[in-house]
PDB file with SEQRES, HELIX, SHEET and CRYST1 records, atoms N, CA, C and O in Angstrom:
SEQRES   1 A   86  MET LEU PHE LYS VAL PHE PRO LEU CYS LEU ALA VAL PRO          
SEQRES   2 A   86  GLY ARG VAL VAL GLU ILE ASP GLY GLU VAL ALA GLN VAL          
SEQRES   3 A   86  ASP PHE GLY GLY ILE ARG LYS GLU ALA SER LEU ALA LEU          
SEQRES   4 A   86  VAL ALA LYS MET GLY ILE LYS VAL GLY ASP TYR VAL LEU          
SEQRES   5 A   86  VAL HIS THR GLY TYR ALA ILE THR LYS VAL ASP GLU LYS          
SEQRES   6 A   86  GLU ALA GLU GLU ILE LEU ALA THR TRP ARG GLU VAL VAL          
SEQRES   7 A   86  GLY ALA GLU GLU GLY GLY ALA PRO                              
HELIX    1 AA1 ALA A   38  MET A   43  5                                   6    
HELIX    2 AA2 GLU A   64  GLU A   81  1                                  18    
SHEET    1 AA1 5 ILE A  31  SER A  36  0                                        
SHEET    2 AA1 5 VAL A  23  PHE A  28 -1                                        
SHEET    3 AA1 5 VAL A  12  ASP A  20 -1                                        
SHEET    4 AA1 5 TYR A  50  HIS A  54 -1                                        
SHEET    5 AA1 5 TYR A  57  VAL A  62 -1                                        
CRYST1    1.000    1.000    1.000  90.00  90.00  90.00 P 1           1          
ATOM      1  N   MET A   1      88.199 202.068  85.552  1.00  0.00           N  
ATOM      2  CA  MET A   1      88.827 201.439  84.400  1.00  0.00           C  
ATOM      3  C   MET A   1      87.840 201.477  83.239  1.00  0.00           C  
ATOM      4  O   MET A   1      86.705 201.017  83.366  1.00  0.00           O  
ATOM      5  N   LEU A   2      88.271 202.022  82.119  1.00  0.00           N  
ATOM      6  CA  LEU A   2      87.405 202.126  80.950  1.00  0.00           C  
ATOM      7  C   LEU A   2      87.304 200.834  80.161  1.00  0.00           C  
ATOM      8  O   LEU A   2      86.249 200.517  79.613  1.00  0.00           O  
ATOM      9  N   PHE A   3      88.386 200.098  80.104  1.00  0.00           N  
ATOM     10  CA  PHE A   3      88.409 198.881  79.301  1.00  0.00           C  
ATOM     11  C   PHE A   3      88.801 197.691  80.159  1.00  0.00           C  
ATOM     12  O   PHE A   3      89.661 197.792  81.034  1.00  0.00           O  
ATOM     13  N   LYS A   4      88.172 196.594  79.900  1.00  0.00           N  
ATOM     14  CA  LYS A   4      88.578 195.348  80.534  1.00  0.00           C  
ATOM     15  C   LYS A   4      89.331 194.562  79.477  1.00  0.00           C  
ATOM     16  O   LYS A   4      88.852 194.421  78.351  1.00  0.00           O  
ATOM     17  N   VAL A   5      90.484 194.057  79.819  1.00  0.00           N  
ATOM     18  CA  VAL A   5      91.315 193.333  78.861  1.00  0.00           C  
ATOM     19  C   VAL A   5      90.918 191.863  78.868  1.00  0.00           C  
ATOM     20  O   VAL A   5      90.853 191.221  79.916  1.00  0.00           O  
ATOM     21  N   PHE A   6      90.656 191.350  77.679  1.00  0.00           N  
ATOM     22  CA  PHE A   6      90.326 189.944  77.520  1.00  0.00           C  
ATOM     23  C   PHE A   6      91.417 189.281  76.692  1.00  0.00           C  
ATOM     24  O   PHE A   6      91.913 189.866  75.729  1.00  0.00           O  
ATOM     25  N   PRO A   7      91.790 188.068  77.061  1.00  0.00           N  
ATOM     26  CA  PRO A   7      92.761 187.345  76.232  1.00  0.00           C  
ATOM     27  C   PRO A   7      92.168 187.122  74.842  1.00  0.00           C  
ATOM     28  O   PRO A   7      90.958 186.944  74.701  1.00  0.00           O  
ATOM     29  N   LEU A   8      92.996 187.132  73.846  1.00  0.00           N  
ATOM     30  CA  LEU A   8      92.547 186.970  72.473  1.00  0.00           C  
ATOM     31  C   LEU A   8      93.189 185.738  71.874  1.00  0.00           C  
ATOM     32  O   LEU A   8      94.411 185.589  71.891  1.00  0.00           O  
ATOM     33  N   CYS A   9      92.369 184.867  71.351  1.00  0.00           N  
ATOM     34  CA  CYS A   9      92.861 183.689  70.653  1.00  0.00           C  
ATOM     35  C   CYS A   9      92.620 183.897  69.166  1.00  0.00           C  
ATOM     36  O   CYS A   9      91.554 184.359  68.761  1.00  0.00           O  
ATOM     37  N   LEU A  10      93.587 183.564  68.378  1.00  0.00           N  
ATOM     38  CA  LEU A  10      93.479 183.765  66.939  1.00  0.00           C  
ATOM     39  C   LEU A  10      93.344 182.435  66.223  1.00  0.00           C  
ATOM     40  O   LEU A  10      94.003 181.453  66.565  1.00  0.00           O  
ATOM     41  N   ALA A  11      92.489 182.424  65.236  1.00  0.00           N  
ATOM     42  CA  ALA A  11      92.378 181.286  64.333  1.00  0.00           C  
ATOM     43  C   ALA A  11      92.522 181.856  62.930  1.00  0.00           C  
ATOM     44  O   ALA A  11      91.884 182.851  62.586  1.00  0.00           O  
ATOM     45  N   VAL A  12      93.351 181.229  62.138  1.00  0.00           N  
ATOM     46  CA  VAL A  12      93.677 181.740  60.806  1.00  0.00           C  
ATOM     47  C   VAL A  12      93.080 180.810  59.749  1.00  0.00           C  
ATOM     48  O   VAL A  12      93.229 179.592  59.842  1.00  0.00           O  
ATOM     49  N   PRO A  13      92.401 181.381  58.739  1.00  0.00           N  
ATOM     50  CA  PRO A  13      91.855 180.528  57.686  1.00  0.00           C  
ATOM     51  C   PRO A  13      92.931 180.093  56.703  1.00  0.00           C  
ATOM     52  O   PRO A  13      93.839 180.852  56.364  1.00  0.00           O  
ATOM     53  N   GLY A  14      92.805 178.857  56.259  1.00  0.00           N  
ATOM     54  CA  GLY A  14      93.713 178.327  55.246  1.00  0.00           C  
ATOM     55  C   GLY A  14      93.001 177.275  54.418  1.00  0.00           C  
ATOM     56  O   GLY A  14      91.954 176.758  54.809  1.00  0.00           O  
ATOM     57  N   ARG A  15      93.584 176.965  53.263  1.00  0.00           N  
ATOM     58  CA  ARG A  15      92.989 175.985  52.340  1.00  0.00           C  
ATOM     59  C   ARG A  15      93.727 174.664  52.469  1.00  0.00           C  
ATOM     60  O   ARG A  15      94.956 174.621  52.421  1.00  0.00           O  
ATOM     61  N   VAL A  16      92.974 173.594  52.633  1.00  0.00           N  
ATOM     62  CA  VAL A  16      93.544 172.259  52.751  1.00  0.00           C  
ATOM     63  C   VAL A  16      94.068 171.820  51.389  1.00  0.00           C  
ATOM     64  O   VAL A  16      93.329 171.811  50.404  1.00  0.00           O  
ATOM     65  N   VAL A  17      95.355 171.453  51.340  1.00  0.00           N  
ATOM     66  CA  VAL A  17      95.946 171.035  50.064  1.00  0.00           C  
ATOM     67  C   VAL A  17      96.329 169.561  50.040  1.00  0.00           C  
ATOM     68  O   VAL A  17      96.503 168.988  48.964  1.00  0.00           O  
ATOM     69  N   GLU A  18      96.465 168.939  51.208  1.00  0.00           N  
ATOM     70  CA  GLU A  18      96.765 167.508  51.306  1.00  0.00           C  
ATOM     71  C   GLU A  18      96.187 166.983  52.605  1.00  0.00           C  
ATOM     72  O   GLU A  18      96.104 167.699  53.603  1.00  0.00           O  
ATOM     73  N   ILE A  19      95.785 165.713  52.575  1.00  0.00           N  
ATOM     74  CA  ILE A  19      95.313 165.068  53.803  1.00  0.00           C  
ATOM     75  C   ILE A  19      95.963 163.692  53.902  1.00  0.00           C  
ATOM     76  O   ILE A  19      95.974 162.920  52.942  1.00  0.00           O  
ATOM     77  N   ASP A  20      96.504 163.404  55.083  1.00  0.00           N  
ATOM     78  CA  ASP A  20      97.077 162.098  55.370  1.00  0.00           C  
ATOM     79  C   ASP A  20      96.525 161.667  56.726  1.00  0.00           C  
ATOM     80  O   ASP A  20      97.056 162.045  57.770  1.00  0.00           O  
ATOM     81  N   GLY A  21      95.465 160.881  56.701  1.00  0.00           N  
ATOM     82  CA  GLY A  21      94.811 160.477  57.939  1.00  0.00           C  
ATOM     83  C   GLY A  21      94.136 161.667  58.581  1.00  0.00           C  
ATOM     84  O   GLY A  21      93.264 162.298  57.984  1.00  0.00           O  
ATOM     85  N   GLU A  22      94.549 161.976  59.822  1.00  0.00           N  
ATOM     86  CA  GLU A  22      93.976 163.122  60.536  1.00  0.00           C  
ATOM     87  C   GLU A  22      94.898 164.338  60.514  1.00  0.00           C  
ATOM     88  O   GLU A  22      94.733 165.254  61.320  1.00  0.00           O  
ATOM     89  N   VAL A  23      95.856 164.353  59.608  1.00  0.00           N  
ATOM     90  CA  VAL A  23      96.769 165.493  59.483  1.00  0.00           C  
ATOM     91  C   VAL A  23      96.644 166.071  58.083  1.00  0.00           C  
ATOM     92  O   VAL A  23      96.678 165.346  57.089  1.00  0.00           O  
ATOM     93  N   ALA A  24      96.500 167.381  58.024  1.00  0.00           N  
ATOM     94  CA  ALA A  24      96.376 168.064  56.731  1.00  0.00           C  
ATOM     95  C   ALA A  24      97.535 169.024  56.538  1.00  0.00           C  
ATOM     96  O   ALA A  24      98.082 169.568  57.497  1.00  0.00           O  
ATOM     97  N   GLN A  25      97.897 169.219  55.281  1.00  0.00           N  
ATOM     98  CA  GLN A  25      98.769 170.322  54.906  1.00  0.00           C  
ATOM     99  C   GLN A  25      97.821 171.457  54.521  1.00  0.00           C  
ATOM    100  O   GLN A  25      96.969 171.294  53.648  1.00  0.00           O  
ATOM    101  N   VAL A  26      97.974 172.594  55.170  1.00  0.00           N  
ATOM    102  CA  VAL A  26      97.085 173.724  54.949  1.00  0.00           C  
ATOM    103  C   VAL A  26      97.899 174.886  54.404  1.00  0.00           C  
ATOM    104  O   VAL A  26      98.962 175.213  54.932  1.00  0.00           O  
ATOM    105  N   ASP A  27      97.393 175.510  53.343  1.00  0.00           N  
ATOM    106  CA  ASP A  27      98.063 176.631  52.695  1.00  0.00           C  
ATOM    107  C   ASP A  27      97.525 177.947  53.247  1.00  0.00           C  
ATOM    108  O   ASP A  27      96.327 178.224  53.181  1.00  0.00           O  
ATOM    109  N   PHE A  28      98.430 178.745  53.788  1.00  0.00           N  
ATOM    110  CA  PHE A  28      98.109 180.068  54.308  1.00  0.00           C  
ATOM    111  C   PHE A  28      98.788 181.098  53.415  1.00  0.00           C  
ATOM    112  O   PHE A  28      99.841 181.629  53.771  1.00  0.00           O  
ATOM    113  N   GLY A  29      98.201 181.382  52.269  1.00  0.00           N  
ATOM    114  CA  GLY A  29      98.767 182.384  51.374  1.00  0.00           C  
ATOM    115  C   GLY A  29     100.162 182.059  50.891  1.00  0.00           C  
ATOM    116  O   GLY A  29     101.003 182.953  50.793  1.00  0.00           O  
ATOM    117  N   GLY A  30     100.427 180.804  50.588  1.00  0.00           N  
ATOM    118  CA  GLY A  30     101.732 180.395  50.088  1.00  0.00           C  
ATOM    119  C   GLY A  30     102.619 179.733  51.126  1.00  0.00           C  
ATOM    120  O   GLY A  30     103.652 179.160  50.780  1.00  0.00           O  
ATOM    121  N   ILE A  31     102.239 179.802  52.377  1.00  0.00           N  
ATOM    122  CA  ILE A  31     102.972 179.130  53.442  1.00  0.00           C  
ATOM    123  C   ILE A  31     102.161 177.908  53.848  1.00  0.00           C  
ATOM    124  O   ILE A  31     100.982 178.016  54.183  1.00  0.00           O  
ATOM    125  N   ARG A  32     102.805 176.744  53.815  1.00  0.00           N  
ATOM    126  CA  ARG A  32     102.114 175.499  54.167  1.00  0.00           C  
ATOM    127  C   ARG A  32     102.535 175.028  55.548  1.00  0.00           C  
ATOM    128  O   ARG A  32     103.716 175.015  55.894  1.00  0.00           O  
ATOM    129  N   LYS A  33     101.535 174.642  56.322  1.00  0.00           N  
ATOM    130  CA  LYS A  33     101.764 174.125  57.670  1.00  0.00           C  
ATOM    131  C   LYS A  33     100.879 172.910  57.886  1.00  0.00           C  
ATOM    132  O   LYS A  33      99.830 172.768  57.258  1.00  0.00           O  
ATOM    133  N   GLU A  34     101.314 172.038  58.781  1.00  0.00           N  
ATOM    134  CA  GLU A  34     100.491 170.898  59.164  1.00  0.00           C  
ATOM    135  C   GLU A  34      99.448 171.342  60.175  1.00  0.00           C  
ATOM    136  O   GLU A  34      99.702 172.206  61.014  1.00  0.00           O  
ATOM    137  N   ALA A  35      98.267 170.734  60.080  1.00  0.00           N  
ATOM    138  CA  ALA A  35      97.213 170.976  61.061  1.00  0.00           C  
ATOM    139  C   ALA A  35      96.490 169.664  61.319  1.00  0.00           C  
ATOM    140  O   ALA A  35      96.206 168.901  60.396  1.00  0.00           O  
ATOM    141  N   SER A  36      96.200 169.418  62.574  1.00  0.00           N  
ATOM    142  CA  SER A  36      95.441 168.229  62.945  1.00  0.00           C  
ATOM    143  C   SER A  36      93.978 168.430  62.570  1.00  0.00           C  
ATOM    144  O   SER A  36      93.417 169.509  62.760  1.00  0.00           O  
ATOM    145  N   LEU A  37      93.370 167.377  62.036  1.00  0.00           N  
ATOM    146  CA  LEU A  37      91.945 167.394  61.707  1.00  0.00           C  
ATOM    147  C   LEU A  37      91.129 166.659  62.767  1.00  0.00           C  
ATOM    148  O   LEU A  37      89.937 166.425  62.567  1.00  0.00           O  
ATOM    149  N   ALA A  38      91.744 166.293  63.887  1.00  0.00           N  
ATOM    150  CA  ALA A  38      91.079 165.491  64.911  1.00  0.00           C  
ATOM    151  C   ALA A  38      89.796 166.153  65.425  1.00  0.00           C  
ATOM    152  O   ALA A  38      88.809 165.464  65.684  1.00  0.00           O  
ATOM    153  N   LEU A  39      89.801 167.472  65.572  1.00  0.00           N  
ATOM    154  CA  LEU A  39      88.634 168.162  66.125  1.00  0.00           C  
ATOM    155  C   LEU A  39      87.499 168.336  65.113  1.00  0.00           C  
ATOM    156  O   LEU A  39      86.364 168.625  65.494  1.00  0.00           O  
ATOM    157  N   VAL A  40      87.804 168.162  63.831  1.00  0.00           N  
ATOM    158  CA  VAL A  40      86.789 168.363  62.785  1.00  0.00           C  
ATOM    159  C   VAL A  40      86.558 167.089  61.973  1.00  0.00           C  
ATOM    160  O   VAL A  40      86.044 167.141  60.856  1.00  0.00           O  
ATOM    161  N   ALA A  41      86.938 165.958  62.538  1.00  0.00           N  
ATOM    162  CA  ALA A  41      86.865 164.684  61.812  1.00  0.00           C  
ATOM    163  C   ALA A  41      85.468 164.394  61.271  1.00  0.00           C  
ATOM    164  O   ALA A  41      85.335 163.823  60.188  1.00  0.00           O  
ATOM    165  N   LYS A  42      84.433 164.775  62.001  1.00  0.00           N  
ATOM    166  CA  LYS A  42      83.062 164.494  61.578  1.00  0.00           C  
ATOM    167  C   LYS A  42      82.536 165.480  60.537  1.00  0.00           C  
ATOM    168  O   LYS A  42      81.420 165.312  60.046  1.00  0.00           O  
ATOM    169  N   MET A  43      83.311 166.498  60.193  1.00  0.00           N  
ATOM    170  CA  MET A  43      82.875 167.506  59.223  1.00  0.00           C  
ATOM    171  C   MET A  43      83.182 167.110  57.783  1.00  0.00           C  
ATOM    172  O   MET A  43      82.797 167.820  56.854  1.00  0.00           O  
ATOM    173  N   GLY A  44      83.865 165.995  57.586  1.00  0.00           N  
ATOM    174  CA  GLY A  44      84.154 165.542  56.226  1.00  0.00           C  
ATOM    175  C   GLY A  44      85.061 166.483  55.458  1.00  0.00           C  
ATOM    176  O   GLY A  44      84.810 166.763  54.285  1.00  0.00           O  
ATOM    177  N   ILE A  45      86.108 166.975  56.095  1.00  0.00           N  
ATOM    178  CA  ILE A  45      87.053 167.884  55.447  1.00  0.00           C  
ATOM    179  C   ILE A  45      87.731 167.161  54.293  1.00  0.00           C  
ATOM    180  O   ILE A  45      88.145 166.008  54.414  1.00  0.00           O  
ATOM    181  N   LYS A  46      87.836 167.874  53.157  1.00  0.00           N  
ATOM    182  CA  LYS A  46      88.513 167.307  51.993  1.00  0.00           C  
ATOM    183  C   LYS A  46      89.432 168.360  51.386  1.00  0.00           C  
ATOM    184  O   LYS A  46      89.345 169.543  51.713  1.00  0.00           O  
ATOM    185  N   VAL A  47      90.316 167.909  50.493  1.00  0.00           N  
ATOM    186  CA  VAL A  47      91.238 168.818  49.813  1.00  0.00           C  
ATOM    187  C   VAL A  47      90.415 169.899  49.104  1.00  0.00           C  
ATOM    188  O   VAL A  47      89.429 169.606  48.428  1.00  0.00           O  
ATOM    189  N   GLY A  48      90.841 171.143  49.274  1.00  0.00           N  
ATOM    190  CA  GLY A  48      90.146 172.277  48.680  1.00  0.00           C  
ATOM    191  C   GLY A  48      89.265 173.020  49.666  1.00  0.00           C  
ATOM    192  O   GLY A  48      88.892 174.167  49.420  1.00  0.00           O  
ATOM    193  N   ASP A  49      88.924 172.378  50.787  1.00  0.00           N  
ATOM    194  CA  ASP A  49      88.117 173.041  51.811  1.00  0.00           C  
ATOM    195  C   ASP A  49      88.962 174.066  52.556  1.00  0.00           C  
ATOM    196  O   ASP A  49      90.190 173.988  52.581  1.00  0.00           O  
ATOM    197  N   TYR A  50      88.277 175.021  53.158  1.00  0.00           N  
ATOM    198  CA  TYR A  50      88.921 176.010  54.012  1.00  0.00           C  
ATOM    199  C   TYR A  50      88.605 175.684  55.461  1.00  0.00           C  
ATOM    200  O   TYR A  50      87.477 175.322  55.798  1.00  0.00           O  
ATOM    201  N   VAL A  51      89.609 175.817  56.313  1.00  0.00           N  
ATOM    202  CA  VAL A  51      89.452 175.565  57.741  1.00  0.00           C  
ATOM    203  C   VAL A  51      90.069 176.716  58.521  1.00  0.00           C  
ATOM    204  O   VAL A  51      90.976 177.394  58.039  1.00  0.00           O  
ATOM    205  N   LEU A  52      89.562 176.927  59.741  1.00  0.00           N  
ATOM    206  CA  LEU A  52      90.197 177.861  60.658  1.00  0.00           C  
ATOM    207  C   LEU A  52      91.140 177.043  61.523  1.00  0.00           C  
ATOM    208  O   LEU A  52      90.745 176.030  62.101  1.00  0.00           O  
ATOM    209  N   VAL A  53      92.391 177.489  61.607  1.00  0.00           N  
ATOM    210  CA  VAL A  53      93.410 176.752  62.351  1.00  0.00           C  
ATOM    211  C   VAL A  53      93.867 177.585  63.541  1.00  0.00           C  
ATOM    212  O   VAL A  53      94.197 178.764  63.412  1.00  0.00           O  
ATOM    213  N   HIS A  54      93.878 176.933  64.709  1.00  0.00           N  
ATOM    214  CA  HIS A  54      94.340 177.559  65.944  1.00  0.00           C  
ATOM    215  C   HIS A  54      95.306 176.592  66.620  1.00  0.00           C  
ATOM    216  O   HIS A  54      94.957 175.444  66.893  1.00  0.00           O  
ATOM    217  N   THR A  55      96.496 177.053  66.883  1.00  0.00           N  
ATOM    218  CA  THR A  55      97.560 176.281  67.540  1.00  0.00           C  
ATOM    219  C   THR A  55      97.737 174.881  66.956  1.00  0.00           C  
ATOM    220  O   THR A  55      97.906 173.905  67.688  1.00  0.00           O  
ATOM    221  N   GLY A  56      97.697 174.800  65.630  1.00  0.00           N  
ATOM    222  CA  GLY A  56      97.966 173.538  64.961  1.00  0.00           C  
ATOM    223  C   GLY A  56      96.776 172.620  64.798  1.00  0.00           C  
ATOM    224  O   GLY A  56      96.927 171.491  64.331  1.00  0.00           O  
ATOM    225  N   TYR A  57      95.589 173.085  65.176  1.00  0.00           N  
ATOM    226  CA  TYR A  57      94.376 172.288  65.050  1.00  0.00           C  
ATOM    227  C   TYR A  57      93.346 173.019  64.198  1.00  0.00           C  
ATOM    228  O   TYR A  57      93.062 174.195  64.425  1.00  0.00           O  
ATOM    229  N   ALA A  58      92.792 172.316  63.222  1.00  0.00           N  
ATOM    230  CA  ALA A  58      91.642 172.860  62.500  1.00  0.00           C  
ATOM    231  C   ALA A  58      90.480 172.812  63.481  1.00  0.00           C  
ATOM    232  O   ALA A  58      90.184 171.759  64.045  1.00  0.00           O  
ATOM    233  N   ILE A  59      89.814 173.959  63.689  1.00  0.00           N  
ATOM    234  CA  ILE A  59      88.742 173.998  64.684  1.00  0.00           C  
ATOM    235  C   ILE A  59      87.360 174.075  64.050  1.00  0.00           C  
ATOM    236  O   ILE A  59      86.362 173.793  64.713  1.00  0.00           O  
ATOM    237  N   THR A  60      87.285 174.450  62.786  1.00  0.00           N  
ATOM    238  CA  THR A  60      86.012 174.435  62.079  1.00  0.00           C  
ATOM    239  C   THR A  60      86.260 174.615  60.591  1.00  0.00           C  
ATOM    240  O   THR A  60      87.325 175.062  60.166  1.00  0.00           O  
ATOM    241  N   LYS A  61      85.266 174.261  59.825  1.00  0.00           N  
ATOM    242  CA  LYS A  61      85.307 174.444  58.374  1.00  0.00           C  
ATOM    243  C   LYS A  61      84.594 175.752  58.049  1.00  0.00           C  
ATOM    244  O   LYS A  61      83.558 176.061  58.637  1.00  0.00           O  
ATOM    245  N   VAL A  62      85.150 176.518  57.115  1.00  0.00           N  
ATOM    246  CA  VAL A  62      84.501 177.744  56.650  1.00  0.00           C  
ATOM    247  C   VAL A  62      84.457 177.714  55.129  1.00  0.00           C  
ATOM    248  O   VAL A  62      85.246 177.019  54.487  1.00  0.00           O  
ATOM    249  N   ASP A  63      83.529 178.473  54.561  1.00  0.00           N  
ATOM    250  CA  ASP A  63      83.510 178.527  53.099  1.00  0.00           C  
ATOM    251  C   ASP A  63      84.524 179.555  52.615  1.00  0.00           C  
ATOM    252  O   ASP A  63      85.035 180.355  53.399  1.00  0.00           O  
ATOM    253  N   GLU A  64      84.805 179.527  51.335  1.00  0.00           N  
ATOM    254  CA  GLU A  64      85.833 180.398  50.765  1.00  0.00           C  
ATOM    255  C   GLU A  64      85.518 181.871  50.991  1.00  0.00           C  
ATOM    256  O   GLU A  64      86.417 182.660  51.281  1.00  0.00           O  
ATOM    257  N   LYS A  65      84.259 182.243  50.863  1.00  0.00           N  
ATOM    258  CA  LYS A  65      83.873 183.646  51.049  1.00  0.00           C  
ATOM    259  C   LYS A  65      84.186 184.116  52.472  1.00  0.00           C  
ATOM    260  O   LYS A  65      84.745 185.194  52.672  1.00  0.00           O  
ATOM    261  N   GLU A  66      83.819 183.296  53.448  1.00  0.00           N  
ATOM    262  CA  GLU A  66      84.095 183.657  54.838  1.00  0.00           C  
ATOM    263  C   GLU A  66      85.598 183.745  55.095  1.00  0.00           C  
ATOM    264  O   GLU A  66      86.055 184.649  55.794  1.00  0.00           O  
ATOM    265  N   ALA A  67      86.365 182.814  54.536  1.00  0.00           N  
ATOM    266  CA  ALA A  67      87.823 182.844  54.695  1.00  0.00           C  
ATOM    267  C   ALA A  67      88.389 184.142  54.125  1.00  0.00           C  
ATOM    268  O   ALA A  67      89.244 184.773  54.747  1.00  0.00           O  
ATOM    269  N   GLU A  68      87.921 184.539  52.956  1.00  0.00           N  
ATOM    270  CA  GLU A  68      88.404 185.781  52.338  1.00  0.00           C  
ATOM    271  C   GLU A  68      88.016 187.003  53.154  1.00  0.00           C  
ATOM    272  O   GLU A  68      88.795 187.951  53.252  1.00  0.00           O  
ATOM    273  N   GLU A  69      86.819 186.997  53.742  1.00  0.00           N  
ATOM    274  CA  GLU A  69      86.391 188.121  54.575  1.00  0.00           C  
ATOM    275  C   GLU A  69      87.277 188.251  55.814  1.00  0.00           C  
ATOM    276  O   GLU A  69      87.645 189.358  56.207  1.00  0.00           O  
ATOM    277  N   ILE A  70      87.614 187.124  56.422  1.00  0.00           N  
ATOM    278  CA  ILE A  70      88.491 187.145  57.592  1.00  0.00           C  
ATOM    279  C   ILE A  70      89.872 187.682  57.214  1.00  0.00           C  
ATOM    280  O   ILE A  70      90.433 188.516  57.925  1.00  0.00           O  
ATOM    281  N   LEU A  71      90.414 187.207  56.099  1.00  0.00           N  
ATOM    282  CA  LEU A  71      91.729 187.672  55.650  1.00  0.00           C  
ATOM    283  C   LEU A  71      91.714 189.154  55.301  1.00  0.00           C  
ATOM    284  O   LEU A  71      92.679 189.864  55.585  1.00  0.00           O  
ATOM    285  N   ALA A  72      90.628 189.633  54.687  1.00  0.00           N  
ATOM    286  CA  ALA A  72      90.517 191.058  54.351  1.00  0.00           C  
ATOM    287  C   ALA A  72      90.515 191.903  55.628  1.00  0.00           C  
ATOM    288  O   ALA A  72      91.126 192.970  55.673  1.00  0.00           O  
ATOM    289  N   THR A  73      89.830 191.423  56.653  1.00  0.00           N  
ATOM    290  CA  THR A  73      89.804 192.144  57.927  1.00  0.00           C  
ATOM    291  C   THR A  73      91.197 192.194  58.533  1.00  0.00           C  
ATOM    292  O   THR A  73      91.609 193.234  59.048  1.00  0.00           O  
ATOM    293  N   TRP A  74      91.932 191.082  58.478  1.00  0.00           N  
ATOM    294  CA  TRP A  74      93.299 191.087  59.002  1.00  0.00           C  
ATOM    295  C   TRP A  74      94.198 192.035  58.228  1.00  0.00           C  
ATOM    296  O   TRP A  74      95.063 192.688  58.811  1.00  0.00           O  
ATOM    297  N   ARG A  75      93.999 192.114  56.906  1.00  0.00           N  
ATOM    298  CA  ARG A  75      94.802 193.061  56.111  1.00  0.00           C  
ATOM    299  C   ARG A  75      94.522 194.495  56.545  1.00  0.00           C  
ATOM    300  O   ARG A  75      95.440 195.315  56.584  1.00  0.00           O  
ATOM    301  N   GLU A  76      93.274 194.812  56.872  1.00  0.00           N  
ATOM    302  CA  GLU A  76      92.921 196.145  57.354  1.00  0.00           C  
ATOM    303  C   GLU A  76      93.603 196.431  58.698  1.00  0.00           C  
ATOM    304  O   GLU A  76      94.139 197.520  58.904  1.00  0.00           O  
ATOM    305  N   VAL A  77      93.581 195.474  59.588  1.00  0.00           N  
ATOM    306  CA  VAL A  77      94.209 195.634  60.902  1.00  0.00           C  
ATOM    307  C   VAL A  77      95.701 195.874  60.759  1.00  0.00           C  
ATOM    308  O   VAL A  77      96.252 196.789  61.371  1.00  0.00           O  
ATOM    309  N   VAL A  78      96.348 195.056  59.956  1.00  0.00           N  
ATOM    310  CA  VAL A  78      97.793 195.206  59.756  1.00  0.00           C  
ATOM    311  C   VAL A  78      98.100 196.546  59.099  1.00  0.00           C  
ATOM    312  O   VAL A  78      99.055 197.220  59.486  1.00  0.00           O  
ATOM    313  N   GLY A  79      97.309 196.936  58.118  1.00  0.00           N  
ATOM    314  CA  GLY A  79      97.511 198.224  57.451  1.00  0.00           C  
ATOM    315  C   GLY A  79      97.372 199.380  58.421  1.00  0.00           C  
ATOM    316  O   GLY A  79      98.152 200.330  58.359  1.00  0.00           O  
ATOM    317  N   ALA A  80      96.397 199.321  59.316  1.00  0.00           N  
ATOM    318  CA  ALA A  80      96.208 200.379  60.302  1.00  0.00           C  
ATOM    319  C   ALA A  80      97.374 200.448  61.273  1.00  0.00           C  
ATOM    320  O   ALA A  80      97.806 201.533  61.663  1.00  0.00           O  
ATOM    321  N   GLU A  81      97.883 199.283  61.664  1.00  0.00           N  
ATOM    322  CA  GLU A  81      99.018 199.264  62.596  1.00  0.00           C  
ATOM    323  C   GLU A  81     100.284 199.798  61.934  1.00  0.00           C  
ATOM    324  O   GLU A  81     101.165 200.323  62.616  1.00  0.00           O  
ATOM    325  N   GLU A  82     100.383 199.669  60.627  1.00  0.00           N  
ATOM    326  CA  GLU A  82     101.562 200.136  59.912  1.00  0.00           C  
ATOM    327  C   GLU A  82     101.396 201.581  59.430  1.00  0.00           C  
ATOM    328  O   GLU A  82     102.206 202.074  58.646  1.00  0.00           O  
ATOM    329  N   GLY A  83     100.352 202.250  59.898  1.00  0.00           N  
ATOM    330  CA  GLY A  83     100.147 203.645  59.546  1.00  0.00           C  
ATOM    331  C   GLY A  83      99.331 203.853  58.300  1.00  0.00           C  
ATOM    332  O   GLY A  83      99.280 204.965  57.773  1.00  0.00           O  
ATOM    333  N   GLY A  84      98.681 202.797  57.807  1.00  0.00           N  
ATOM    334  CA  GLY A  84      97.839 202.914  56.623  1.00  0.00           C  
ATOM    335  C   GLY A  84      96.458 203.413  56.993  1.00  0.00           C  
ATOM    336  O   GLY A  84      96.255 204.001  58.055  1.00  0.00           O  
ATOM    337  N   ALA A  85      95.535 203.175  56.121  1.00  0.00           N  
ATOM    338  CA  ALA A  85      94.152 203.614  56.342  1.00  0.00           C  
ATOM    339  C   ALA A  85      93.571 202.896  57.545  1.00  0.00           C  
ATOM    340  O   ALA A  85      93.852 201.719  57.768  1.00  0.00           O  
ATOM    341  N   PRO A  86      92.759 203.606  58.323  1.00  0.00           N  
ATOM    342  CA  PRO A  86      92.135 202.981  59.517  1.00  0.00           C  
ATOM    343  C   PRO A  86      91.122 201.935  59.123  1.00  0.00           C  
ATOM    344  O   PRO A  86      90.507 201.314  59.990  1.00  0.00           O  
TER     345      PRO A  86                                                      
END                                                                             
């Protein structure tokens, strides 16, 4: 066997636009979803911060540059799958 298959978990970066207790509204390129802040409560997340969200939970805080780099990589992956540039 040449390749071993590993499960892949995805976390998507988004910008926090509202906070109500431990629940945030997070903007993912114009789509807003709720995300729990329970796992990052000690990080002092505030409106305007970027977080990585996995299955409805913010799992870490990232800066804007890192969020943009992750999104750019995803755009490349999607473009390659759709027959665009590799």
